[in-house]
N, C-alpha and C positions, 0 to 999 in steps of 0.2 A: 587389528586394532589394538591398543594398549588397554583402554579403559572398559571395565566391565560393564555389563548392561545392569539396569537396576530398575525396581518398581516404583509405583506413586510414593512421594513423601509426605508424611502426616505430622501435622503439629508442629511445623519449624516457622521459623522467618525466612521468606523467599517464595517463589514462585512454585507451582506444582510441576512435577515433571512424570516422565513415564519410562519404562525399560526400553531398550532399542532391538531387543532380541524377543524372538518367541519364548513362552514356557521359562525354563529356569535361568538363572542369571548365568552369565558366562562365566566358567570357572575361572580362577586366578591362577596366574602361571606358576610353573613349577619353583619350590622355594630358591633352587639355585638360580633361577632367573630373576628371581626377586632382589636376591642379594647382589647379584650382578649390575642390576638397575640402581640398588641403592649405592654401591661401591661408584659407579659412573657419576651418580648424583653428587655424590659427596666429592668427588675429585674435580668436579666443575665448580662446585661452589667454594671450595678451597682456592681454585685458579681465579675465581673472579673477586672474591673477599680480599685477597692479598694483592698489595699495590707494589709494583717494583720500585725501589728506591731511586731518587732522582739521579741521573746521570750528571757528570761533572762537565759536561760538553755544553751547557746552556750558555756559557759563557761565550764561546766561540760563535753560537747562532747570535746573540747580541752583537758581538764584535763585526761580523759581516755587514749587518745592515748600516753600521756607520761608517765603513770603509768605502772610498770611491776605487780606490786601487787595491788590489791583493796585496797582502804583506807576505804571503806564503803560498806554496804550492800545495793544493789539496788533492789527495787521490783516493780513490775507493779502496777499500781494504780486500780482504780474501773472499768477499762474496759478490755476488752480482745483486743489483735491486733495480725497482723500477721507479721513475720520476716522470711528473707531469710536464708532457710536452707543450709548454704555454702558446707557443703559436700555432700550433697544430689544434689545441684546443679552441684557441681563439677564432681560428677560420672555420673549424666545425659548429661554432655556435652562431657566426655570422650566416652561416649557408643555413642553418636551422632557422635563424630569425627570418631570412630572407623568403623562405619557403611558405610562410605563413601570409596569406593573401590579405589584402585590405579588407576590413570587416564592416559591414554595412549593418545599421540597427534598423529594425521595422518600428517605428514609433507608435505605439499605441495610444498614449495618454494625449499626444498632441496633435495625431494624425488621424487615427483609425476613430476612436472615441467620439471626438467631436463632430466628424462626418456621419456616424451612426447615429448621434444626438439630433443632427439637423434632420435627417431622413426620418427619424422617429417623429419630431416634432411635425413635420407634415402629414406623416400618417396618424397622427393624433387629431391634428387638426380637420382632417377628412373624415374620421370617426366621429368628432365632435358635430360634423355637419349632416350627421344621419338626422338628428331630429329637426333641424331647419328644413331639410329636404322632406321629411313626412309632412311638415306643416304646408310646403307649397304644392306637394302632390294632392294633399287633400283640398287645399283651397281652390286649385285648379279643375279638380274632380266636382266639387260641391258646386262650382258656378257654372257646370257646362250642361249640354243637352245630349239627347241620345244621337245626335247627327255627328256629334264629335268622336273623335277616335281617342279611346283611353291610353293607349300606347303612345300617342302624339302628345296627349296632355302632359303624361310623365315625363317623355323626353324632354319637353318644353321646361318643366320643373327642374330637370336635371341641369340643363344648360344655363337656367338663372342662377340655380346653387354655385355650379361651377365658376360663372362669371363673378359671383361675389366671392370665391375663394381666390380667383385669380387677382382681386384687386389687393389681397393681403401680401405683406411684404417677402413671406416665406415662399410664394408661388409668382411673384410678379414677373420676374425676369427668366426663370428658369423653366417653369412647367407652362405647356400651353394648355387652352380650354379642352381639346378634344381629349388629351390624357386624364385630366381632371374628370370629364364625362365618363370615361370608363371605370375609374375609381368609383365614381359615386352611383354608377348602375345598381338600382335597387334589385333584391330578390323578388320575382314576380309575385310569388305565392305568398308574399308580404303586404303587397299593395291592396288597399281597402277596395271593393268593389262598388259600383254605382247602382243605386235603387232610384226608378224613375217615378214620376206622379201618375195617377192611373189618368186614361182619357176623359175628358169631359163629356157629358152627356150629349150624344147626338154628332159628336166629332169623329171624322173620319181618320182610320189609322193612316198616319204618316203624311196627314195635311200640314200639320205644324209639330215641329218636334218638341218630345216631353222634355221638361227640366228635370234635373235631379232633385229628387225628393230626400234622399239621405244616403250615408254612405255604410256599407256592410263590413264590419271589421273581418279581416283575413283570417281563416283558421289556423293558419301557420304563426301567428303572433304579431308583434309589433313589426314595424318596417325595419327591413335588415338590408345591408350592401351586399351584393351578389358576389363580388370579387375582392372586396378590400382587404379580407384576411390573406386570401391568396396571393394578392400582389405583394402586400406588405412582406410576407414570408420569402418571397421571390426576391424582393428588391433589397431587404435586408441581408439574406444568405449570400446573395451575389456581390453586394458592394462589401461586405465584411471578407469575403475569400479575396476579391480583387486587390483591396487595400493591403489585407495581410500578406498577400504575395509579394508586394513591395511596389511601389510604384515612383520611380525617381525623376528627378527635375531633368527637362530636355537640355541637352548639350549640343553645340555645334557637331564635335566630334567625340566619338566614345573611344578610349583606348582600348586595344586589344588585348585585355587581361582578364584575368578571373578574379572573382570577389567572393567572400564568403557572407552569406544573410543569416541573421540570428533574428529569430522570432520569439517574443517571450509568450505570445499565446498564439500558437498555430491552430488553425482550424481545418478541417476537411482532412485531404491527404497531404496537406503541407507538412514540411519537417521543421522541428525547433531550429535545425541548424543544417545549411545546405550550400554548397558552392555553386555558382553560375557565372557565365560570362556576362562581363559588365554590358555588352550591347544587347543581350537578351532582356535586360530589366526594362520593362514597359514606362514609357512616358505617359502623362496623363490622356494624352490622345490615343495611344495604343491602349491604355488600360480602359477606356470607353468602349473600343471594340472588343476587346477581352470579355469585358461586363455584358455586353450584347450576347455574344456567343454563349457565355454561362447562364445567361438567363433562358435564352433559347433551349437549351439542354434540360435545364430544370423544368421549364414550362411544359417541355414535351414528356418529359418523364411524369409529371404532375397529372398530365392529361391520360397517361397510361393507367394511372392509378383512380382517377376520377372520370369514368366515360362522358359525364354531362359536360366536361370541358374540352372534349375533343375537337368541337368545332372553333373554339374561341382562345386555344392557348397561343396562338401566333399573337393575336391582338393583347393577351395578358402579358407575354413577353415584353411586347413594344411598350406596353404603359408603365411596366414596372422599371425598365431600362430608362424612359424618359424621367420617372421620378427619382432614379438613384443617380443619373448621370452628372447632374451640376455637384453632387458631393465627391466625385473622384477628385483627390488631392495628393499631394506628395508625401509620401509615408515611409520612405527609405533614405537614410541619411549615412554619411561616412562617420563613424566613431573612431577618432584617432587614439583616444584613451585606451578603448578596450584593444585596438589593434596594437599599440605599444604593450600593453600587458600580456596579450598573448604572444607576443614575439619575445618579451623578456622570460616568459614561461617556457618556450622553447629553447631559448638558450640555456636556461637552467636545467632543462631536462638532459641536455647533452653530457654525456660521462666525459670525465677528461681523458684526453689522449694520453696513453702513457707511452715512455719510451724505455728500454732496455740499457742500463749502465754496467758495463762488463767489470769484473773483478779487476782491481788494480788500475783502472781507468782514471786518466787525469782529468778531474772536474774542474778546477779553477788554477791557472798558472800564476806564478809569482809575478808582479808588475804588471798585469793586464787589468784593465777596468772590469768592475763588477757588473754583471748585467742581470735582468730580472731572472733569466733561464738559468744562469750559474748559481744564483742565491738559492733558487727553488731547489736545485740539485743537491746542493749542499744541505739543504735544510731535510730534504729527503734521506741523505747519506746519515745524518745525526739522527733523524727518527729510527733508522735501523740500527744504528750503534745503540742506543737507548734500550730497543728490543732486546738486544745482544747481550746486554749487561745482567748478570745473575748474583753479583758480589751481595752479600747482607741479607740474602732473602730466605736461607733456611730456617732461622729461628721464627721469622714471621709465619712461613710456612706450619711449623709445628705448632705455633700458637693456634692459629687459624683452624687448623685441622681439628683440635681439640673443640674449639668452640662450636665449629660445623657439626661434630660429632656429638656434642649435646642437643643441638637444635634438632638434628634428624632423630636422636633417640626419643626426644620429647613427643616429636610429631608422630613417630610411628607408633608409639604407646598411646596416645592419645585419640587417634583417629579411628581405633574400634569403639572406644567409650562415646565417641561424640558423634558418629555415625547414626543415621536413622534405622538401617538394619546392618546386620552382620554381613551380607553379601555384597554390601556396597564398600567394603574396606578397602580393596585394593584400587577400585577405581578413584574414591574418594582420596587415599594417599597420592596416587598419580596426579591428579589435578593440582592437590596442594604443592606437591613438589614442582609440578610445571611453573605455578605461580612464583612459588620460592625462586627457582633459578632463572625464571624471567626478569623479575624484578632485580636480582643482584647483577645479571648480566647488564640491565639498562644502567645500573649503578655504576658499573664498571666503564661504560661509556660515557656517562654524564660526569665523571669525575674528573676527566680532562677538559670540561668546560665549566663545570660548577664545583666548587672545592667544597660547599657546604651541604650539598645532598638533597636540598630542600625540594628540588625539580623533580626528583625520581617520582613516578607517578605509581607507588604503592598502593594507593587507595583504589585505582582501576582493579587491581588483583583481587583485593578482599571484595570489592562490589561483585566482581565475576563469581567468586565462589559463594558469596551470599545467594545468588541468583541460581547457580547450577546446583549445589549443594545444601548448605545451610549455614545459618548465621552463627552458630557454636563454632563449627571449624573456621570459617572466614575470619573471625575474631582472633582464634588463636595463632592462625597463619600470619595474620598482620602482625601480631606480637613479635612473633619469631623473626619475621622479615625485616622489622623496625630494628630489632637486635642486631641482626647482621648487618644492615645498612649502616648503623652507626659504627660498627668496627670497621667496616670498608671505607669509611670517612674519618678514620683517625678516633675513633671511641668518641665521638661527639654525643653527649647526654641530651642535647637540645634537640638533636635530630631524632632521637629515641623518641622523647616526648611528644614531639609534633606529628611526627609519622603515627604513631600509635594512636593519637587522639583523632587523626584524619580516618585510620582505617576503621576505629570504633564507630564513627559518626557514620561515614558510608555503609559500614554493614548493619548497623541499627536502623538505618532509612529505609531498608529496602525489606518491606514487609510482604508487598505482595504488587508484583510487577505485570500490569497489564497494558502498560504504553510505554514508548519510548522516553515519554517525559518523566517517568519515575526515575530512571537513570540518571536523566539529567540533575533532579532534583536530588537526589543521594549524593551527586559530585558535587553539587552546590554547597549542600549542607557540610559535607566533609571539608571543603574549602574553608567555611566559616568556621568550623572548628579548629582547623589549623592556624587559621588566622589568630584566633584568639588565644590559643596556647601560645604562638609566638609573642604574641603582644604581651601576656603574662610574663613570660620568662625575661622578655628584654626589660620591661618595667622593673622586675627584680633584680636584674644584673647590671643594666645601664640605661641609657637614655633612647628615646625614640628619635631625638633630634639629630641623628647621624645618617649618613648616607649608607653604612652598613646595615641598620635596622630597617630603613626603606627597602633596600635591596633585596633583604631576607623575605619581607612581607610580599615583594612583586614575584620572587620566586613561587613561593607558597600559591599566589594567584595563577601563576603560570602552570603550576602543578595542577590545580583543579582545572585549568581550562585544557590541559592534554587529556585529562581523564573524561572529559565530556566528550571526546572524539574516540578515545580509546577503548572504551567500554563497548558502545554500540559496534565498533569495528571488529573487537575480538569475539563478542558473543556469539555470532555465528558460526565463525571456524571452530570455536571449543564445543558447541552443541554438535556439529559434524563428526568432530574427532571423538567425542565421548557417546555420542548415541543419544543424547540428553534433548529432550523437547520441552521448550519453556512454554510459560503462556504467552509470550510475544508471538512465537511460531505459530501458536494455536489462533491466535488472532489473526493471524496474516492468512490463515487458512478457513478463516469464517467469513471471509469477504463472499458475498452471493453473487458477485459478480464474476468469478474466476469461472475457467471454462466448464470443468464438470458440473459445477451447481447450475450454471446457465444452461447447461444442455439437459440438465433435469428439467429446470422450468419450463423449458420448450417442448421436449419430447414427452415428459411425464406429469404435467401441472398437477395432477391428483396427488402423485407420491411426492413432489416437490412440496406441496402445501403441508402434507402430512408430515414431512421431516422438519418442516420449520416448528409446527406446533409441538412435535415431539421434543425439539432443541430445548423450547421455553419450557415443558414439562421436566424433562431429564435437569436442565440446569437449577430449577428451583428445589427439586429433590435432593440433589447432590449436595447443594449448597446447606439444606436442611440438616445434611447428616455428617457434614465436616469433609465432605468430599470436594472435588475440583469440578465446580459447575461448570467453568469455562471448557473444560476437556469434555465433559458430558454433552455440552451443547453442540460441539464442533463435530464429535463423534456421531451424535445423531442426525446432523446434516448430511453425512455421506454413508449413512449405514445401509442404504437402498441403494447405491449407486449401481449395485450389479444388475438392478432390473432395467437399466440402460440397454443391455445385450438383448433381451427379449421383454420389452414392456407389454406386450399383447397377453402375455400369461397372466397378469394380475389384474384382479378384477377393477381396481380403481381406475386403470388405464383401458377398460375394455369399453367399447360403444357399442353394445347391442348384442355383438357376437361373442359366445363364450368358446375359446379354443379349447378347452377342457374338455367340451362335449364329445370331442371325437377322440380323446385318448383315454387310455386305462388309467384307473387312480394310480397304479405305481409309477407311471410315467410323468403323471402330472404332478405327483409328488416330487419326483426327482428334478423336474423342471422348476419347481417352486425353490426347492432347496440348493440349487445350483447359483441363486442370486448371491448367496454368501460367498461362495469362493470366488465367482465371476467378479463381484465387487472388489474382493481384496487383489485380483488381477487388475482391475482398473486404477485400483488405489496406488499400485506399485508401478504401473505404468505413467502414472502422473506425479510418481515421486512422493506421495503424500507421507507423513510422518507415521513412524510404527504404531504410535497409540491409536491411531484412525484405522490402521488396518486391523488391530486387536478389536476395536470396536466393531467393525463390519464382521468379523469372523465370530464373535462371540453374543452379537446382540439376540441370537436366536439360540444358542448353547446347543444343547443336542435334544432339544424339546421336539415333541410329537406333531407332525402335520395330521391333526385328528380329522380334520374334513375328510381328506382322501382315504385316510387309514379306515374310517367308518363307512366310508362308501365302499371300499375293497371287502369289507367284512360282510355287508348286505349283498355283494355281488356273488360271491363265492366260486368265482368261475375257474380261478386256478389254484383251488385250494386255500387253506388257511394262509393269510398273507403275514410275511415276516415284518415284525415291528421296526425292525433295524432300517427297514426299506423306506419306511415313513418318518425317519428322523432327521434332523439337521445334522451337518457333519459336524459342528461344533468347532473349537472346544467349548467348554461351559465357561461363563464369566469368570474372569479371574481378579476382576477389581470391582470395586463400588461402583464406579460410573458404567461400566459395561451392564453390571446386573441391574442397574436403574433403567438403563435403556431398554433392556428386555421387558421390564415391568411396564412401562412407560408405553412401549411400541404396541403391546398386546391391549392396554387400557385404551389408548386413542385409538387404535382401529377398532376395537370391539365396542366401544360405546356408541359408536354412530349406528349400529344396528338397535339400539335399544328404544323402545316404545315409550313417550312421555317419561324422559329422564329428570330425575330429580336428585337431591343432594343424598338422600335414603338410600334410593337405588343404585347410584353411582359408588357410592361407598360399598354397599354390598358386592357390586360388579368388581371393584378394585381388591377387594379382600380376597375374593373367589381366586383371581388372577394370580395374586401373589401366593393364596394356599396351595394351587395348582403346581405353580413352579417349584415351590418348596416340596411338595409331596413327589415331584419328579426329580429332586435332588439336583436341581440346577443352580443353587446358591452354596453348594457344599465346597467350591473351591475359591470362594471370595470373601472377605472379611465382614460382610454384613451381620449384624445381630439381629436378634428379635425386636429389639427396639427401633433400630434403624428402619426395619421392614415396617413398623408401625407407623413412624414419623413419615416415611415415604407414602404409604398409603393415604395419610391425613392430608399432606400437600397435595398430591396428585388429584386426589378428590376434589379439593377446593378448587385448585387451577381448572380441572375438567368443568365443575359446574360453572364456573365464572365464564367460559366460553359458550355455555349453552343458554344464553341469555334469549330472550323473546322481544319481538317489537310488536306493536299495536298493529290492528289490521285497519287499513283506512277504507272508507267507504268508496264504492265505485260510483263514478257518475254515468247515470243512464244515458244512451244517447238519444238525441233530439229526433223526434219522429217527424217525417215529412208529411204534408198536407195530401190527402188522398187523390187530391185534384191535379197535382204536380206530377208530370210523366218525366223522368231521368231520359235525356237522350243522350247517347253515347258520343264521346268527343266534344262536347259542349259544356258551357257551365251558364249558370244563370248571373245576370248582371243586376 
């Protein structure tokens, strides 16, 4: 690796970064190697800045375009070269285009969404009918007598409501009454119970059925539908899956060919893009069968999770299928535009097929008609001639060598002064040289297409430097690169002004990068500055009402558009090469749904909750003392991932059984301390950035595992214990962020054991933790000051107290006492 590692930057414009190596910075290469690197860079920059004088063969190229018949024989010179074989290239491109299958698009907006909306409309209508069903059930129960079966009365009410729903337009043709009855089946525990009038005096029991005197409200609450929620989920999920899979219109005969299906919103196991034989794509009738099988599988799985549905899952699948079946419609359509576009991309992706033309080979004979191939061969030969010409170039090389030497001297002398720390000099210098050389190489390529140089994306390089190093060096590099660009394009002073304005605007727009949009914003602001600078120059020297002026403005806009894509595209490779970890990378690793944190949440929920809380505390404390709060939060998320190896060894993950009861204090201490090294191993396995690995290793430093140490002192079974056996392996915190995590970790876990915590007690406890760590010399190797420690204690105390809020105690409702004369019979219930 060329780049040296480095520590966190302080007080600069740009995002926070961390070193990529343990301990000290990587040593810079030997002076001889540094001078060799500078010499290579010097040669490359001189070569790219110097443009070869135009050849005098351009007239011949223009002449062959106007000639139908060749006026002379043209032969290759003393060298061989390659030329594009136009026929072979065209055949290869046609084959590539033919290999692209027809593309079918799953239309979500016009196919799937309306079908789901219709299904949802019917589901909502059924849900809304619950109130009507409740009234119907109450009416029938209230007017019944004890000889009438309550279940039969409820079923009659369900059929009546189903018949009324059947009359609605949404249910009229597609849904039968039996299906609606299944959807409207009420939950038995929510149906009110009947209470009958007492027997008249002297009346014999059973002689005359007693009427209902009232209804007793169900203890389970208002009337609810028993299966409506399950049926709605089954119907929607199944219908959405089948429609997203793709339903094609029925055809008399389907061609034996393979097509490509594109789904904008895939669901389940369906892929965004897949190829399938056209004959395998289901029609609406086949889709109905597929929907039925899908719902049967889903209902069977639902019954496994809900044992109470074991006897009715088949009926549920049938009812859900009957409700969703009418909404099966065509969703898969052939897209000619996308197909042609993909075939055009396939053609463009084919590299030109080259053929070799030997030295002194006849390219075009005199008196023979010109062909496209012969013209291509001659142009290739003329290009080789232009490259071979070196007349008049030596004076330019000498002049440009002097200018490049001045630029390199300025850069080499300025980097140590503008770097954040002396150990960063070589790395910063190398990054600046990469941006300089890359910009000039791009300028060298662009000069063949754009004679103004306004489309060279210099701003992308300066924005990258502002993110990776700091704004000071980015601004200096931007000025130097703009100067060399103006030399490369014929000493154009307007290019110097526009490029400098764009690089300055882009650099000063990057204060804190927390999302990709920050880079986009910087590129847009740089483009606006370039347009304003070009507008000012044009107004001062010429008029805007010319094609040249509009073309220059368009080139600047193109420059900004290129920067929009170039900066995000190059940031990650430069991070990898230099070992830099930016805030954007940290944000990517702060996703709580990634594999490591998800595993923590499942296997160690208490540790996971502790890590989340610790992240909030550490971020607030780090921001308060001028540290990188994001880095502190992300490190806190991962600081205890080593506990995944043996979660049962830690109290927050134990369920009644303490494994340490059977271990000696020394073994217990070693098991506890091992989560640091094992966490670093897990972090490396998942390729987590080096700052996160540092946070894992340093969050306990070399502090003492006091609980087991004092336990060992009390036992005295093996003599006086060695204190080193009861300390974490370290190292001690090397940065503010890891030191803050150490403090917050101890505070967050320790405050849980406090009785009746209040603000004063919490502050005393935090001060005690900080004093103990300071006395143990855990902060000796990090840049925290006494003032920083006081600020950290204040912030952490307030955050901890705010999380210890209490809630009011709600009075408990006393259970109703049953009359002493009522004897509860098992298996029965009172009506």
